[in-house]
C-alpha positions as CSV (number, residue, x, y, z in Angstrom):
1,M,-46.2,9.6,-14.9
2,A,-43.5,8.1,-12.7
3,S,-43.0,9.5,-9.2
4,D,-39.6,11.0,-8.3
5,A,-38.7,7.9,-6.3
6,E,-39.6,5.6,-9.0
7,T,-37.5,7.7,-11.4
8,L,-34.6,7.5,-9.0
9,R,-35.0,3.8,-8.6
10,Q,-35.0,3.3,-12.4
11,I,-31.9,5.5,-12.9
12,R,-30.2,3.5,-10.1
13,A,-31.2,0.1,-11.6
14,Q,-30.1,1.2,-15.2
15,T,-26.7,2.4,-13.9
16,L,-26.2,-0.8,-12.0
17,A,-26.9,-2.8,-15.2
18,L,-24.3,-0.7,-17.1
19,M,-21.7,-1.3,-14.3
20,E,-22.4,-5.0,-14.4
21,Q,-21.8,-5.1,-18.2
22,I,-18.6,-3.0,-17.9
23,T,-17.2,-5.2,-15.1
24,R,-18.2,-8.5,-16.7
25,Q,-15.9,-7.8,-19.8
26,P,-13.5,-5.0,-18.6
27,K,-11.7,-3.0,-21.2
28,P,-8.4,-1.1,-21.0
29,T,-7.9,2.5,-21.2
30,Y,-7.2,3.6,-24.8
31,S,-7.1,6.6,-27.2
32,L,-9.3,7.0,-30.2
33,E,-8.9,9.9,-32.5
34,G,-7.2,12.0,-29.8
35,Q,-9.7,11.2,-27.2
36,Q,-8.7,9.1,-24.3
37,I,-11.3,6.4,-23.1
38,A,-10.8,5.5,-19.5
39,W,-13.2,2.8,-18.4
40,S,-12.0,3.0,-14.8
41,E,-13.1,6.8,-14.6
42,Y,-16.3,5.9,-16.3
43,L,-17.0,3.2,-13.8
44,A,-16.2,5.7,-10.9
45,R,-18.7,8.1,-12.5
46,L,-21.3,5.4,-12.7
47,Q,-20.8,4.6,-8.9
48,A,-21.1,8.2,-8.2
49,V,-24.6,8.2,-9.9
50,V,-25.6,5.1,-7.8
51,D,-24.4,6.8,-4.7
52,W,-26.3,10.0,-5.5
53,C,-29.5,7.9,-6.1
54,D,-29.1,6.2,-2.7
55,R,-28.8,9.5,-0.9
56,K,-31.8,11.0,-2.6
57,L,-33.8,7.8,-2.0
58,A,-32.7,7.9,1.7
59,E,-33.8,11.5,2.0
60,R,-37.3,10.5,1.1
61,E,-37.6,7.9,3.7
62,P,-39.4,8.8,6.9
63,V,-37.3,9.3,9.9
64,E,-38.2,8.5,13.5
65,L,-36.5,10.3,16.4
66,R,-36.7,9.0,20.0
67,S,-35.7,11.1,22.7
68,Q,-35.9,10.7,26.5
69,A,-36.3,13.5,29.0
70,V,-33.9,13.5,31.9
71,T,-35.1,15.0,35.2
């Protein structure tokens, strides 16, 4: 079973692959059977997924804080 971090990396990679496909051959916004398909909105949603994955992965990274006492 994959760890949470591995799953986040996989979701991120799959989303980036979808974004690459979409931007390689962009399509216009159109209506189909009363439903509007807006590729720019879809791309923005995919970017939000990548950003979310980045934030979650960054939260898992160890943090080192340095401080210095002033006397």
